[in-house]
C-alpha positions in Angstrom: 0.1 0.0 0.0 1.4 3.4 -1.0 2.0 6.2 1.5 -0.4 8.3 -0.6 -3.2 5.8 0.1 -2.2 5.4 3.6 -2.3 9.2 4.0 -5.8 9.6 2.5 -7.6 9.4 5.9 -4.9 11.3 7.8 -7.2 14.3 8.1 -10.0 12.0 9.4 -8.3 9.3 11.6 -5.4 11.3 12.7 -7.1 14.5 13.8 -10.5 13.3 15.0 -11.7 10.5 17.3 -14.9 8.9 16.9 -16.6 8.3 20.4 -19.0 10.9 21.7 -20.0 11.4 25.3 -23.1 9.3 25.2 -20.9 6.4 24.1 -18.7 6.8 27.1 -20.4 4.2 29.2 -20.2 1.7 26.6 -16.6 2.4 26.1 -16.0 1.7 29.8 -18.0 -1.5 29.7 -21.0 0.1 31.6 -24.6 -0.4 30.5 -28.1 -0.4 31.8 -28.5 -4.1 32.0 -29.5 -5.9 35.2 -27.2 -8.7 34.3 -24.6 -9.8 36.8 -22.1 -10.2 34.0 -18.7 -8.9 34.8 -18.0 -5.5 33.4 -14.8 -4.9 31.5 -13.1 -1.6 30.9 -12.5 -1.6 27.1 -10.7 1.7 26.8 -9.5 4.5 28.9 -10.8 8.0 28.8 -8.1 10.7 28.3 -10.3 13.7 28.4 -13.9 15.0 28.0 -14.7 18.2 26.1 -18.3 19.3 26.2 -20.3 16.5 24.6 -17.2 14.6 23.3 -15.0 12.0 24.8 -11.4 11.3 23.8 -10.2 7.8 24.4 -6.6 6.8 25.0 -6.9 4.7 21.8 -7.8 7.9 19.8 -4.3 9.2 20.8 -2.7 5.9 19.8 -4.5 5.9 16.5 -3.4 9.5 15.8 0.2 8.7 16.4 0.1 5.6 14.3 -1.5 7.4 11.3 1.0 10.2 11.5 3.8 7.6 11.3 2.0 5.7 8.4 1.9 9.0 6.5 5.6 9.3 6.9 5.5 12.4 9.1 8.2 12.8 11.6 6.9 12.0 15.1 10.3 12.3 17.0 9.1 15.5 18.8 5.5 14.7 19.1 4.3 13.8 22.5 1.0 12.2 23.7 0.4 15.6 25.4 0.7 17.4 22.1 -1.7 15.0 20.3 -4.2 15.1 23.2 -4.2 18.9 23.2 -4.9 19.0 19.4 -7.8 16.5 19.8 -9.3 18.5 22.5 -9.1 21.7 20.4 -11.0 19.9 17.6 -13.7 18.8 19.9 -14.1 22.2 21.5 -14.7 23.7 18.1 -17.2 21.0 17.2 -19.0 21.3 20.6 -19.3 25.0 20.3 -20.5 24.8 16.7 -23.5 22.7 17.9 -24.1 25.2 20.7 -24.1 28.1 18.2 -26.4 26.1 15.7 -23.7 26.0 13.1 -25.1 22.6 12.1 -23.9 20.3 9.3 -26.7 18.2 7.7 -26.4 14.5 7.7 -27.0 14.6 3.9 -23.8 16.7 3.6 -21.8 14.3 5.7 -23.1 11.3 3.9 -22.3 12.8 0.6 -18.8 13.6 1.7 -18.4 10.0 3.0 -19.7 8.6 -0.4 -17.1 10.7 -2.3 -14.3 9.4 0.0 -15.4 5.7 -0.2 -15.5 6.0 -4.1 -12.0 7.6 -4.1 -10.6 5.0 -1.7 -12.2 2.1 -3.6 -10.8 3.3 -6.9 -7.3 3.8 -5.5 -7.1 0.6 -3.4 -8.8 -1.6 -6.0 -12.1 -2.9 -4.5 -14.5 -2.5 -1.6 -13.3 -5.8 -0.1 -9.6 -4.5 -0.1 -10.6 -1.2 1.4 -12.4 -2.9 4.2 -9.5 -5.2 4.9 -7.0 -2.4 4.9 -9.0 -0.5 7.4 -9.8 -3.6 9.4 -13.6 -3.2 9.2 -15.9 -6.3 9.0 -18.5 -4.7 6.7 -19.4 -1.5 4.9 -22.0 -0.4 7.4 -19.5 -0.3 10.3 -17.0 1.5 8.1 -19.6 4.1 7.0 -20.8 4.7 10.6 -17.2 5.4 11.7 -16.5 7.6 8.7 -19.7 9.5 9.3 -18.6 10.4 12.9 -15.2 11.4 11.7 -16.5 13.6 8.9 -19.3 15.2 11.0 -16.8 16.2 13.8 -14.3 17.5 11.2 -16.9 19.6 9.3 -18.3 21.0 12.6 -14.8 22.0 13.6 -14.0 23.6 10.3 -17.3 25.5 10.4 -16.6 26.9 13.8 -13.0 27.9 13.0 -14.3 29.6 9.8 -16.8 31.6 11.8 -14.2 32.8 14.3 -12.0 34.3 11.6 -14.4 35.0 8.7 -14.6 38.9 9.4 -11.0 39.4 10.4 -9.1 41.8 8.1 -5.9 43.8 8.4 -5.5 47.4 7.4 -2.3 48.7 5.8 -1.4 50.4 9.0 -1.7 47.1 10.9 0.5 45.5 8.3 3.2 48.3 8.7 3.1 48.0 12.5 3.3 44.1 12.3 6.4 44.3 10.0 8.3 47.0 11.9 7.9 45.5 15.2 9.9 42.5 14.1 13.6 42.9 15.0 15.7 43.3 11.9 17.8 40.2 12.6 14.5 38.2 13.0 12.7 39.3 9.8 11.6 36.4 7.6 13.6 35.3 4.6 11.7 34.6 1.4 12.9 32.0 -1.1 13.7 32.6 -4.7 10.7 33.6 -6.7 9.6 34.1 -10.4 7.1 36.3 -12.1 5.8 34.5 -15.2 3.9 35.7 -18.2 2.2 33.7 -20.9 0.3 34.1 -24.2 -2.3 31.4 -24.9 -3.9 30.1 -28.1 -6.9 27.8 -27.7 -7.6 25.6 -30.8 -11.3 25.5 -31.6 -13.2 22.7 -33.0 -15.1 23.4 -36.3 -18.8 23.9 -36.0 -19.5 20.6 -37.7 -17.5 18.7 -34.9 -19.5 20.6 -32.3 -22.7 19.6 -33.9 -21.7 15.9 -34.0 -21.2 15.9 -30.3 -24.5 17.7 -29.7 -26.4 15.3 -31.8 -24.8 12.3 -30.1 -25.7 13.7 -26.6 -29.3 14.1 -27.8 -29.4 10.5 -29.0 -28.1 9.3 -25.6 -30.7 11.5 -23.8 -33.4 10.1 -26.0 -32.3 6.5 -25.5 -32.4 6.9 -21.6 -35.8 8.7 -21.7 -37.7 6.6 -24.2 -35.9 3.1 -24.0 -35.0 3.2 -20.2 -31.3 2.9 -21.2 -28.9 3.2 -18.3 -27.4 6.7 -17.8 -24.7 5.2 -15.6 -23.6 2.8 -18.4 -23.8 5.5 -21.0 -21.4 7.7 -19.0 -18.9 4.9 -18.6 -19.0 4.2 -22.4 -19.1 7.8 -23.7 -18.1 10.4 -21.1 -14.7 12.0 -21.6 -14.5 13.4 -18.0 -11.6 11.5 -16.3 -12.9 12.6 -12.8 -16.2 10.8 -13.1 -16.2 8.3 -16.2 -15.4 5.3 -14.1 -18.2 6.2 -11.5 -20.9 6.4 -14.3 -20.6 10.2 -14.4 -21.5 10.6 -10.6 -20.9 13.7 -8.7 -22.4 15.1 -5.4 -22.5 18.9 -5.2 -23.9 22.0 -3.5 -23.9 25.5 -4.8 -20.5 25.9 -3.1 -18.8 23.0 -4.9 -16.1 24.5 -7.2 -17.8 23.7 -10.6 -18.0 26.1 -13.5 -21.0 28.5 -13.3 -22.6 27.1 -16.5 -22.7 23.6 -15.1 -24.1 24.7 -11.6 -26.7 26.9 -13.3 -28.1 23.9 -15.4 -27.7 21.4 -12.5 -29.8 23.5 -10.1 -32.5 24.3 -12.6 -33.4 20.6 -13.0 -35.9 18.4 -11.0 -35.2 14.9 -9.7 -35.2 12.4 -12.5 -34.8 15.1 -15.2 -32.1 15.1 -17.9 -30.9 18.4 -19.3 -30.5 19.3 -23.0 -26.9 19.4 -24.2 -25.1 22.6 -23.0 -21.6 24.0 -23.4 -18.9 24.8 -20.8 -15.2 25.6 -21.2 -14.7 21.8 -21.0 -16.9 20.8 -23.9 -20.7 19.7 -24.1 -22.6 18.1 -21.3 -25.9 16.5 -20.4 -26.9 16.1 -16.7 -29.2 13.6 -15.0 -30.3 14.5 -11.5 -30.5 11.4 -9.5 -31.4 12.7 -6.1 -32.1 16.1 -4.5 -31.3 16.4 -0.7 -32.1 19.9 0.3 -29.3 22.0 -1.1 -27.3 19.1 -2.3 -27.6 17.2 -5.6 -26.5 13.7 -6.6 -26.1 13.8 -10.3 -24.6 12.0 -13.2 -23.3 13.7 -16.3 -21.7 12.9 -19.7 -18.9 15.2 -21.1 -18.1 15.0 -24.7 -15.4 17.2 -26.3 -15.6 18.1 -30.0 -12.7 16.7 -32.0 -10.0 19.3 -32.7 -8.5 18.7 -36.1 -4.7 18.7 -36.6 -5.1 21.6 -38.8 -6.5 23.7 -35.9 -3.7 22.7 -33.7 -1.1 23.6 -36.3 -2.7 26.9 -36.8 -2.4 27.7 -33.1 1.2 26.7 -33.0 2.1 28.7 -36.1 0.3 31.7 -34.7 2.3 31.5 -31.5 5.6 31.2 -33.5 4.7 34.3 -35.5 3.7 36.2 -32.2 7.1 35.2 -30.7 9.0 36.4 -33.6 7.2 39.7 -33.7 8.1 40.3 -29.9 11.7 39.4 -30.6 11.7 41.8 -33.6 10.5 44.6 -31.4 7.1 45.0 -33.0 5.2 44.3 -29.7 6.3 44.0 -26.1 5.3 40.7 -24.5 2.5 42.5 -22.6 1.1 44.2 -25.7 1.1 40.9 -27.6 -0.8 39.2 -24.7 -3.5 42.0 -24.8 -3.8 41.8 -28.5 -3.5 38.1 -29.2 -3.9 35.9 -26.1 -7.1 33.7 -25.8 -6.8 33.6 -22.0 -9.1 36.2 -20.5 -7.7 35.8 -17.0 -4.2 36.9 -18.0 -4.4 38.9 -21.2 -5.4 42.2 -19.6 -2.5 42.0 -17.1 0.2 41.6 -19.7 -0.1 37.9 -19.6 1.0 37.7 -16.0 0.1 34.6 -14.1 -1.3 34.9 -10.6 -0.4 32.5 -7.7 -3.7 30.7 -6.8 -2.7 30.7 -3.1 -2.6 34.5 -2.5 -3.2 36.0 -6.0 0.3 37.6 -5.9 2.2 37.7 -9.1 5.2 35.8 -7.6 5.8 32.0 -7.5 8.2 30.7 -4.8 10.4 28.1 -6.6 10.2 25.5 -3.8 6.4 25.8 -3.8 5.5 25.9 -7.4 3.2 23.5 -9.2 5.5 20.8 -10.7 3.8 21.3 -14.2 4.5 25.0 -14.2 8.1 24.6 -12.9 8.9 22.1 -15.7 7.7 24.6 -18.2 9.9 27.4 -17.2 12.8 25.9 -15.4 15.2 26.2 -18.3 14.1 29.7 -19.5 16.7 32.4 -19.0 15.6 35.9 -18.0 13.9 37.7 -20.9 13.8 34.6 -23.1 10.6 33.5 -24.7 9.8 29.9 -24.9 8.7 28.0 -28.0 5.1 27.0 -28.1 4.2 24.5 -25.2 1.3 22.2 -25.3 -0.7 21.9 -22.0 -3.3 19.2 -21.7 -6.3 20.0 -19.4 -6.2 17.5 -16.5 -10.0 18.0 -15.9 -10.8 16.8 -19.4 -11.0 20.0 -21.4 -9.3 20.7 -24.7 -5.5 21.2 -24.9 -4.1 24.7 -25.2 -0.8 26.0 -26.5 1.2 28.9 -25.1 4.5 30.8 -25.1 6.1 31.8 -21.9 8.4 34.3 -20.4 10.0 34.9 -17.0 9.2 38.6 -16.4 11.2 39.0 -13.1 13.4 36.9 -10.9 13.8 37.4 -7.2 16.6 35.8 -5.4 16.3 34.6 -1.8 16.2 37.7 0.3 15.2 39.1 3.6 11.7 40.4 3.7 11.3 44.0 2.3 8.2 46.0 3.2 7.6 47.5 -0.2 8.6 44.5 -2.4 7.1 41.8 -0.3 3.9 43.6 0.9 1.5 40.9 -0.1 3.4 38.3 1.8 3.8 40.5 4.9 0.0 41.2 4.7 -0.6 37.4 4.7 1.6 37.0 7.7 0.0 39.9 9.5 -3.4 38.5 8.8 -2.5 35.1 10.1 -1.1 36.5 13.3 -4.4 38.4 13.8 -6.4 35.4 13.2 -4.2 33.3 15.5 -4.8 35.9 18.3 -8.5 35.8 17.6 -8.7 32.0 17.9 -6.5 32.1 21.1 -8.9 34.6 22.7 -11.9 32.5 21.6 -10.3 29.3 22.9 -9.5 30.8 26.3 -13.0 32.1 26.7 -14.7 29.0 25.7 -12.5 26.7 27.7 -13.7 28.6 30.8 -17.3 28.2 29.9 -17.3 24.5 28.8 -17.3 21.3 30.8 -13.8 19.9 30.4 -12.2 17.0 32.2 -8.7 15.8 31.8 -7.7 12.3 33.2 -5.4 12.4 36.1 -2.5 10.8 34.1 -2.6 13.7 31.7 -3.1 16.6 34.1 0.7 17.3 34.2 0.9 17.9 30.6 2.2 21.2 29.5 -0.7 22.2 27.2 -0.7 25.2 25.0 -4.3 25.9 26.3 -5.5 26.0 29.9 -7.4 22.6 29.7 -6.8 21.8 33.3 -8.3 25.2 34.4 -5.7 26.0 37.0 
């Protein structure tokens, strides 16, 4: 089993235990029976936070899962792990108190997605259950439900604490200049990257072929009771859902393109859409189930064939644009504005934005491997030859020429040059302080018990309430 698969559940098994307060008696071997059977202590209670119990086995499990993931646990103590588990449960407990509820449908949908992903990666349901030492799918799903519900409640509470926190320019300035000069952060080598993109288009006759085929599939399902699931497996070109019969579970917050969500949420249960277009190609959607604000759907994506002539045309256009820039007819920014097909970058001189913070700089050690491989051999001011980039989500390929606009060597933080990064650090500090204040306040107001064996731990928070 690869470390990747072992690590899939680290966010679930490592951070969150699964036994709630009402299960504590059962965990201790205590029940309501009048039987004289001998009661056996099954597991020790390490701590109680509000309505949640943390067992000693939860701490053991967290440590084992961290080790399985390959994380260094040399400096990790049981006290560290217990403190983190208590934090997660305090968030979840208070989320319930504040009515920040997570619906069972949302939790089940998340569990379904994880089970599908794990089954696909491990090989089969039987192998998955064997790997996680579960006797059947019901027990696995119950355990996963508790893990996901606690995680989602915790995340919702943390999000509420920091959602309205912002930093002003003056706060950023004060944050930076209070750092002693010899302790200011050092930022790694960074690049600014610009690109000009050409997107080959399929001819109208190819688009119409796809539309007609999707209409035939829709008609076959509606009139002949054909299986949409099977049709998706046979014909869909979406690599993310093809093997699952086109299945997705989504809410309005799920990061699908607007056109897809607009159609999906306009349909009734059991309805199949007419073919419609997105940036990925043409789709039809079948609504399998509606659960409040959540949809279970299946879809088929078909991408019109792009002839070699269209690909050759895009490459030749980029070669011409590149030569015109080298000849001084246009600057790279002017050429991007006039010729690039990528709306997100053409009006900004072709400049790429870091998806993490929307800054224009990419730190070399944190760059996406695909992007890094595209520019790693470029010298300053050099313009690449046309590069093909396939869409990992199933869309049509695009072609581009690229240039390193600026290169920044490793350097000590500079307020003017590194404002965006300093602003991010200042915001994180302000959020951390808000969470610490929230934690201190709610620890005082919440029932908390720490087992005698752990009361001497040097916790970051005042769990013992001394």
